[in-house]
C-alpha positions in Angstrom: -45.7 -17.2 -46.0 -46.8 -13.7 -45.0 -46.1 -14.2 -41.4 -42.4 -15.1 -41.7 -41.3 -11.5 -41.4 -38.1 -9.8 -40.1 -37.5 -8.9 -36.4 -38.7 -5.4 -35.6 -36.5 -2.6 -34.4 -37.9 -3.1 -31.0 -36.6 -6.6 -30.8 -33.1 -5.5 -32.0 -33.1 -2.9 -29.3 -33.8 -5.4 -26.5 -31.8 -8.4 -27.7 -28.8 -7.9 -25.4 -29.6 -7.6 -21.7 -29.8 -11.3 -20.9 -27.0 -12.6 -23.1 -24.8 -15.2 -21.4 -21.3 -13.9 -20.8 -18.5 -15.3 -22.9 -16.4 -18.2 -21.6 -13.5 -17.3 -19.4 -10.9 -18.6 -21.8 -12.1 -16.1 -24.5 -10.9 -12.9 -22.8 -8.7 -12.0 -25.7 -8.6 -13.0 -29.3 -5.3 -12.1 -31.1 -4.9 -10.2 -34.3 -2.7 -11.6 -37.1 0.6 -10.0 -38.0 -1.0 -8.5 -41.1 -3.5 -6.7 -39.0 -6.5 -8.7 -40.2 -8.9 -10.1 -37.6 -7.7 -13.4 -36.2 -10.0 -16.4 -36.3 -12.5 -16.3 -33.4 -12.4 -18.5 -30.4 -15.1 -21.1 -30.9 -17.2 -22.9 -28.3 -18.0 -25.7 -27.8 -14.8 -27.0 -29.2 -13.4 -30.5 -29.4 -14.8 -34.0 -28.7 -13.0 -34.5 -25.4 -15.5 -32.4 -23.3 -19.0 -33.3 -24.4 -21.7 -30.6 -24.0 -25.4 -30.5 -23.7 -27.6 -31.3 -26.7 -29.2 -27.9 -26.4 -25.9 -25.9 -26.2 -25.7 -22.5 -27.8 -22.8 -22.0 -30.2 -20.4 -19.1 -29.4 -17.8 -17.2 -31.3 -15.6 -14.6 -29.5 -13.8 -12.1 -31.7 -11.0 -9.5 -31.1 -13.7 -6.7 -31.2 -17.5 -6.6 -31.3 -18.6 -8.4 -34.4 -21.2 -7.2 -36.9 -23.7 -9.5 -38.5 -23.9 -9.5 -42.3 -27.1 -9.4 -44.3 -26.6 -12.8 -45.9 -24.7 -16.0 -45.4 -25.3 -19.2 -43.5 -24.1 -21.0 -40.4 -24.6 -24.7 -40.8 -24.4 -27.6 -38.3 -23.6 -31.0 -39.7 -23.4 -34.5 -38.3 -19.8 -35.9 -38.5 -20.8 -37.8 -41.7 -21.7 -34.5 -43.4 -25.5 -34.7 -42.9 -27.0 -31.2 -42.6 -28.7 -30.8 -39.2 -29.6 -27.1 -38.9 -29.1 -23.8 -40.8 -29.1 -20.2 -39.6 -29.5 -18.2 -42.8 -29.3 -14.4 -42.4 -31.1 -13.8 -45.8 -34.1 -15.9 -44.9 -36.8 -14.4 -42.5 -37.8 -17.9 -41.7 -34.6 -18.4 -39.8 -36.0 -16.1 -37.1 -38.8 -18.6 -36.3 -38.7 -21.8 -34.4 -40.9 -24.2 -32.6 -40.7 -24.3 -28.8 -41.9 -27.0 -26.4 -44.0 -28.8 -29.0 -46.5 -25.9 -28.9 -49.7 -26.5 -30.9 -52.4 -24.0 -31.8 -56.0 -24.5 -30.9 -56.4 -26.3 -34.3 -53.6 -28.7 -33.5 -51.0 -27.1 -35.8 -47.4 -26.4 -34.8 -46.9 -22.9 -33.6 -43.7 -21.1 -34.4 -42.3 -18.3 -32.3 -40.2 -15.4 -33.7 -36.9 -15.2 -31.9 -33.4 -13.9 -32.3 -31.1 -16.7 -33.5 -27.8 -14.7 -33.2 -27.2 -12.4 -30.2 -24.1 -10.2 -30.0 -23.0 -9.2 -26.5 -19.6 -7.4 -26.5 -17.1 -9.5 -28.4 -19.1 -12.7 -28.3 -21.9 -13.8 -30.7 -24.2 -16.6 -29.4 -26.1 -18.7 -31.9 -29.3 -20.4 -30.7 -30.2 -23.2 -33.0 -33.7 -24.2 -34.2 -33.4 -27.8 -32.9 -32.0 -29.8 -30.1 -29.1 -32.0 -31.2 -28.9 -35.8 -30.8 -27.1 -37.1 -27.7 -23.7 -38.8 -27.9 -22.9 -37.5 -31.4 -20.1 -35.6 -33.0 -20.8 -32.4 -35.1 -19.0 -29.8 -37.1 -20.0 -26.2 -37.9 -19.4 -24.2 -41.1 -19.8 -20.4 -41.4 -20.0 -18.5 -44.7 -17.7 -15.6 -45.3 -19.7 -12.4 -44.6 -22.0 -14.0 -42.0 -19.9 -11.8 -39.7 -18.7 -8.8 -41.6 -15.0 -8.9 -42.4 -14.5 -12.4 -41.1 -13.2 -15.3 -43.2 -15.3 -18.4 -43.7 -15.1 -21.6 -41.7 -15.5 -24.0 -44.5 -13.9 -27.3 -43.5 -14.9 -30.2 -41.2 -12.0 -29.9 -38.7 -12.0 -26.3 -37.5 -15.1 -26.3 -35.4 -16.0 -29.8 -34.1 -17.6 -30.9 -30.9 -19.5 -33.8 -29.3 -22.7 -33.9 -27.4 -23.0 -35.8 -24.1 -25.2 -38.8 -23.5 -28.7 -37.8 -22.3 -30.2 -38.6 -18.9 -31.8 -42.0 -18.5 -35.4 -42.2 -19.8 -38.0 -41.5 -17.1 -35.5 -39.6 -14.8 -37.3 -37.8 -12.0 -34.6 -35.2 -11.5 -33.0 -33.2 -14.3 -30.3 -30.5 -14.0 -29.7 -27.3 -16.0 -26.4 -25.4 -16.2 -25.8 -22.6 -18.6 -22.1 -22.8 -19.4 -22.1 -25.7 -21.8 -23.4 -28.1 -19.2 -21.1 -26.8 -16.5 -20.8 -29.1 -13.5 -22.1 -32.1 -15.4 -25.6 -30.6 -15.9 -28.0 -32.6 -18.1 -29.1 -29.5 -20.2 -28.0 -26.0 -21.0 -31.5 -24.6 -21.1 -34.7 -24.9 -19.1 -36.6 -25.7 -22.3 -34.2 -28.6 -23.0 -35.1 -30.2 -19.7 -38.8 -29.5 -20.2 -38.7 -31.1 -23.6 -37.1 -34.2 -22.1 -40.1 -34.9 -19.9 -42.3 -37.5 -21.6 -45.6 -36.6 -23.2 -48.6 -37.2 -20.9 -46.3 -37.4 -18.0 -47.8 -39.0 -14.9 -44.9 -38.8 -12.3 -43.4 -35.8 -10.6 -40.3 -34.4 -12.4 -38.0 -31.9 -10.7 -35.8 -29.6 -12.9 -33.0 -28.0 -10.8 -31.6 -24.9 -12.5 -28.1 -23.7 -11.5 -27.4 -20.1 -10.7 -27.0 -18.0 -13.8 -29.0 -16.1 -16.5 -30.9 -18.2 -19.1 -31.9 -16.1 -22.1 -34.7 -18.1 -23.5 -38.5 -18.4 -24.1 -39.8 -21.3 -22.1 -43.0 -23.1 -22.9 -44.6 -26.0 -21.0 -47.3 -27.7 -23.1 -50.5 -29.1 -21.5 -49.1 -32.6 -22.3 -46.3 -32.0 -19.7 -47.9 -32.0 -16.2 -46.3 -32.6 -12.8 -43.2 -30.5 -13.4 -41.3 -28.5 -10.8 -38.7 -25.9 -11.9 -36.5 -24.9 -9.0 -33.6 -22.4 -8.9 -30.6 -23.9 -7.2 -29.1 -20.7 -5.9 -29.3 -19.3 -2.4 -32.2 -17.1 -3.3 -34.6 -16.3 -6.3 -32.3 -13.6 -7.6 -29.6 -16.2 -8.3 -31.4 -18.0 -11.1 -32.9 -15.7 -13.8 -34.9 -17.0 -16.8 -36.2 -14.6 -19.3 -36.4 -13.1 -22.8 -37.6 -9.8 -24.5 -40.8 -11.4 -25.7 -43.9 -9.2 -26.2 -47.0 -8.5 -28.3 -45.0 -6.9 -31.1 -42.8 -10.0 -31.4 -45.3 -12.9 -30.7 -48.7 -11.5 -29.7 -51.7 -9.7 -31.0 -49.6 -7.0 -32.9 -47.6 -9.7 -34.6 -50.2 -12.3 -35.3 -53.3 -10.4 -36.3 -52.9 -11.3 -40.0 -51.8 -14.9 -39.4 -54.4 -17.6 -40.3 -56.3 -18.8 -37.2 -55.0 -22.4 -37.7 -51.4 -21.2 -37.3 -52.0 -18.7 -34.5 -55.0 -19.3 -32.1 -54.0 -20.1 -28.5 -54.7 -23.5 -27.1 -56.8 -24.1 -24.0 -58.4 -20.6 -24.3 -60.3 -19.5 -21.2 -61.8 -16.3 -22.8 -62.2 -17.4 -26.5 -62.6 -14.0 -28.1 -60.0 -11.7 -26.5 -57.4 -14.5 -26.0 -56.9 -15.5 -29.6 -53.1 -14.7 -29.8 -51.9 -13.4 -26.4 -50.6 -16.7 -25.1 -47.4 -16.5 -27.2 -45.9 -13.3 -25.8 -44.7 -14.5 -22.3 -41.1 -15.1 -21.4 -42.3 -18.3 -19.5 -45.6 -19.8 -20.5 -47.3 -22.9 -18.9 -50.4 -24.6 -20.3 -49.8 -27.7 -18.1 -51.5 -28.7 -14.8 -49.7 -29.3 -11.5 -46.8 -27.0 -12.4 -44.6 -25.5 -9.7 -41.9 -22.7 -10.0 -39.8 -22.0 -7.0 -36.7 -20.0 -5.9 -36.2 -18.3 -9.3 -36.7 -15.1 -11.2 -38.6 -14.7 -14.5 -37.8 -11.5 -16.3 -39.4 -10.3 -19.5 -36.7 -7.8 -20.6 -39.0 -5.9 -23.0 -38.3 -2.2 -22.1 -40.9 0.2 -20.6 -43.5 1.0 -23.2 -42.5 -1.9 -25.4 -46.0 -3.4 -25.4 -47.8 -6.1 -23.4 -45.1 -8.5 -22.2 -45.9 -11.2 -19.6 -42.9 -12.5 -17.6 -44.9 -15.6 -16.4 -48.2 -16.9 -17.9 -49.9 -19.8 -16.2 -52.9 -21.4 -17.9 -53.4 -24.7 -16.0 -54.9 -26.2 -12.9 -53.0 -26.2 -9.6 -50.1 -23.9 -10.5 -47.8 -22.9 -7.6 -45.3 -20.0 -7.5 -43.2 -20.1 -4.3 -40.4 -17.6 -3.6 -40.3 -16.2 -7.1 -39.5 -12.8 -8.6 -41.7 -11.8 -11.6 -40.3 -8.8 -13.5 -41.8 -6.9 -16.4 -43.8 -3.7 -16.9 -47.2 -4.3 -18.6 -49.1 -7.6 -17.7 -46.1 -9.1 -15.7 -48.0 -12.0 -14.2 -51.0 -13.7 -15.9 -52.7 -16.6 -14.2 -55.7 -18.5 -15.5 -57.1 -21.5 -13.7 -56.4 -22.3 -10.0 -53.1 -21.0 -8.8 -51.3 -20.2 -5.6 -48.6 -17.6 -5.1 -46.6 -17.3 -1.9 -43.6 -15.4 -0.5 -43.0 -13.7 -3.9 -42.2 -10.4 -5.5 -44.0 -9.0 -8.5 -43.3 -5.7 -10.2 -44.8 -3.8 -13.1 -46.9 -0.8 -14.0 -50.1 -1.6 -16.0 -52.3 -4.5 -15.0 -49.2 -6.3 -13.8 -51.3 -9.0 -12.1 -54.0 -10.2 -14.4 -56.0 -13.2 -15.7 -59.1 -15.0 -14.7 -58.8 -17.0 -11.5 -59.1 -18.3 -9.0 -55.7 -17.1 -7.8 -54.7 -16.8 -4.2 -51.7 -14.6 -3.4 -50.3 -14.5 0.1 -47.3 -12.9 1.9 -46.0 -11.2 -1.3 -44.9 -7.8 -2.5 -46.5 -6.0 -5.4 -44.4 -3.1 -6.6 -45.6 -0.4 -8.9 -42.9 1.0 -11.2 -45.0 3.8 -12.7 -48.5 5.3 -12.7 -51.0 2.6 -13.5 -53.0 -0.4 -12.2 -52.0 -3.3 -10.0 -54.6 -5.8 -11.3 -57.1 -6.5 -14.1 -58.9 -9.7 -13.3 -61.5 -11.0 -15.8 -63.9 -13.7 -14.7 -67.5 -14.7 -15.3 -70.6 -14.5 -13.1 -69.9 -16.4 -9.8 -66.5 -17.5 -11.0 -63.4 -17.1 -8.7 -61.1 -14.1 -9.2 -58.0 -13.1 -7.2 -57.6 -12.9 -3.5 -54.5 -11.1 -2.0 -53.8 -11.8 1.6 -51.1 -10.0 3.7 -49.6 -8.4 0.6 -47.4 -5.3 0.6 -48.2 -2.7 -2.1 -45.0 -0.7 -2.7 -43.7 1.7 -5.3 -40.7 3.0 -7.1 -39.4 6.3 -5.8 -40.7 8.1 -8.9 -44.4 6.9 -8.5 -46.5 9.8 -7.1 -49.1 9.7 -4.4 -52.6 8.7 -5.5 -51.5 7.5 -9.0 -52.2 3.8 -8.9 -55.4 1.8 -8.7 -55.8 -1.6 -6.9 -57.6 -2.9 -9.9 -59.6 -1.9 -13.0 -62.0 -3.8 -15.2 -64.2 -2.9 -18.2 -67.9 -3.5 -18.5 -67.4 -6.7 -20.6 -66.5 -8.4 -17.3 -69.2 -7.1 -14.9 -68.8 -9.9 -12.3 -65.1 -9.8 -11.8 -63.6 -10.4 -8.3 -60.6 -8.8 -6.7 -60.1 -9.0 -2.9 -57.4 -7.4 -0.7 -57.2 -8.6 2.9 -54.9 -7.5 5.7 -52.6 -5.7 3.2 -50.2 -2.8 3.5 -50.7 0.0 1.0 -48.4 2.9 0.4 -49.8 6.3 -0.5 -49.4 5.7 -4.3 -52.8 3.8 -4.1 -55.5 6.3 -5.1 -58.2 7.1 -2.6 -60.9 5.8 -5.0 -59.0 2.5 -5.1 -60.7 1.0 -8.1 -61.7 1.8 -11.7 -64.2 0.8 -14.4 -63.1 1.4 -18.0 -65.9 2.2 -20.5 -68.6 2.2 -17.8 -69.6 3.0 -14.3 -71.1 1.2 -11.3 -74.5 0.9 -13.0 -73.0 -1.3 -15.7 -71.3 -3.8 -13.4 -73.9 -4.6 -10.7 -72.3 -8.0 -9.8 -68.7 -6.6 -9.5 -66.8 -7.9 -6.4 -64.1 -5.3 -5.6 -63.7 -6.1 -1.9 -61.3 -5.0 0.8 -60.6 -5.6 4.5 -58.0 -4.5 7.0 -55.9 -2.3 4.7 -53.1 -0.4 6.5 -50.5 2.1 5.5 -46.7 1.4 6.0 -46.9 2.9 9.5 -49.6 0.4 10.5 -52.5 2.9 10.6 -55.8 2.0 8.9 -56.2 3.3 5.3 -58.9 5.9 4.8 -61.3 4.0 2.5 -64.2 6.5 2.7 -63.4 7.7 -0.9 -63.4 4.2 -2.5 -65.4 3.5 -5.6 -69.1 3.4 -4.8 -69.7 -0.2 -5.9 -66.7 -1.6 -4.0 -67.2 -3.1 -0.6 -65.5 -3.2 2.7 -65.8 -6.7 4.1 -66.5 -7.1 7.8 -64.4 -9.5 10.0 -66.7 -12.5 9.5 -66.8 -12.0 5.7 -63.0 -11.6 5.5 -62.3 -14.7 7.4 -64.1 -16.8 4.8 -61.8 -15.5 2.1 -58.6 -16.0 4.1 -59.0 -19.7 3.5 -57.6 -20.6 0.0 -60.0 -23.5 -0.3 -62.9 -21.0 -0.5 -61.5 -19.5 -3.7 -59.8 -22.6 -5.1 -62.7 -25.1 -5.1 -61.5 -27.0 -2.0 -57.8 -27.0 -3.0 -55.5 -25.7 -0.2 -51.9 -25.9 -1.2 -50.5 -24.2 1.9 -49.2 -27.4 3.6 -46.9 -28.1 0.6 -45.2 -24.6 0.7 -42.5 -23.3 2.9 -43.2 -21.3 6.1 -44.2 -17.8 5.3 -41.4 -15.2 5.2 -41.5 -11.4 4.9 -40.5 -10.3 1.4 -38.0 -7.5 0.9 -37.9 -5.1 -2.0 -36.9 -7.2 -5.0 -36.1 -10.1 -2.7 
């Protein structure tokens, strides 16, 4: 098929930052007496220590390995049945289904991803499928799969067993990255999400051990009532992310793919949102989803195209004590959502979506010249309200170089409200912008503000704000301090932790 094409140079350039470090026992691989590379250290290895069904496969060499241009790595059941193949000569090996994602037409969507990631002397192989629980497997590797390395072509060299899975209907699942370290149920967040039953009706809590999880995560709309919680002492301890972006899995990659194989499900804005749901590091189409005490990092480099860290496209989504890291379009929320005590960074439109979204007691850090928000909503529809937020900047961001928000004339009734917020001098005196138009083309625009102060506590001079923006009075502002006003009667505050003051990067 036309759309099964190789990874771009951009993907290759960003494939490494989130790789999981090699196991401790693989610090040194010996060289044979003849000077040839010794056999790599293999993990997982042996049936005595069962591992997660979603475990990566790792090979640690005496020096950094180089991938070949052809050859296969095959996973077999103990009886010889072929289970999965990574084929370096087949572009299709760089695609996989994730989370049971279906397009708007009900067809399986396949993401482009990197199946083999080299970090130092260790190569990690990410399979296309989750393995069966309580089964024994062996792995073969063709000569040339790694340049200069001999084949692994027998049934005994690389064998391992998967552990038994959690009990069906479990309300608490655990994730640990190092082969199920500490008795974790799964090695990946996606493995735990996939275990939650379709059309789930009961709360399920997924506790993720401290560490870095290099993966795209997708929660389909058939998996509501999930909480993903980092188990570390703070949100920086648990990092989930991937270098996903528009070039890899968005508009730039999908424009020539047939609609049945590419159109986003549950589209809020049917025309502009045809493909852009697939490019996030962590995407949620389910209702009643909660993420807490964790970091989501889209590791796409600066200038590497639109690249959401977290995309939420459901009803009653809560982000509590999270760090959202990317550059362009870092956080996208559509549908009712609540964000509290969190840290969000980026440069261009790094908070965007439709609404209504209520953000409180959080830090919004600009990494470069650009725009904090781009909120698109229809006439009378709820937008985004930011209460007691701190708008900070990287040291390199000049004064007057960032807008609170921008919109184009296709969305003339959009709403963005900043209440009681602290704004550094990088926020431009005009405050707001309209692309491809002016105030006469957006007569219903709701760019509102009240009580803005600078870091010293002095009122911000708003006399130069965009003519069609509005400074709310005390009575008007009080109405919008109540989340229920924006969120159709939903007030999630009692379910969250007490407010804390965020620090730079938390």
